[in-house]
C-alpha positions as CSV (number, residue, x, y, z in Angstrom):
1,X,-0.1,0.0,0.0
2,X,1.2,3.3,-0.8
3,X,-0.1,6.7,0.7
4,X,0.7,10.0,-1.2
5,X,0.0,13.5,-0.1
6,X,-0.3,16.5,-2.9
7,X,-0.4,19.8,-1.5
8,X,-2.0,22.4,-4.0
9,X,-3.1,26.1,-3.5
10,X,-6.6,25.1,-3.4
11,X,-6.8,21.6,-1.2
12,X,-4.7,19.0,-0.1
13,X,-5.6,15.6,-1.6
14,X,-4.4,12.2,-0.3
15,X,-3.8,9.2,-2.5
16,X,-3.9,5.6,-1.4
17,X,-2.7,2.8,-4.2
18,X,-2.7,-1.1,-3.4
19,X,-2.5,-3.9,-5.7
20,X,-2.8,-7.6,-6.3
21,X,-1.6,-10.2,-8.6
22,X,-4.6,-12.1,-10.5
23,X,-4.1,-15.6,-11.7
24,X,-4.1,-14.4,-15.1
25,X,-0.9,-12.5,-14.3
26,X,-2.3,-9.1,-14.6
27,X,-2.0,-6.7,-11.4
28,X,-5.5,-5.3,-10.2
29,X,-4.8,-1.6,-8.6
30,X,-6.9,0.0,-6.6
31,X,-7.1,3.6,-5.9
32,X,-8.6,5.7,-3.3
33,X,-8.2,10.0,-3.6
34,X,-9.7,12.1,-0.7
35,X,-9.2,15.5,0.2
36,X,-7.3,15.9,3.5
37,X,-10.5,17.8,5.1
38,X,-12.2,14.6,4.3
39,X,-15.3,16.3,2.4
40,X,-14.6,14.6,-0.9
41,X,-13.6,11.0,-2.0
42,X,-13.0,8.9,-5.0
43,X,-12.6,4.9,-5.8
44,X,-11.4,3.1,-8.6
45,X,-9.5,0.6,-10.2
46,X,-7.3,-0.4,-13.3
47,X,-5.8,-3.5,-14.6
48,X,-2.3,-3.5,-15.4
49,X,-0.1,-6.0,-17.8
50,X,3.4,-7.0,-17.0
51,X,5.9,-5.3,-19.1
52,X,9.3,-6.8,-19.9
53,X,12.0,-4.2,-19.8
């Protein structure tokens, strides 16, 4: 799990990212974004494919 805090002129935003590996080999990345004041929040997820580097 990873927490990131962004500071802007209008509001502070906190982002939490976590992921899990699926049986298919893909990674499911969950995100939770909220304002530091707690008056707004958003949730979502995306699928990521492994890449060779």
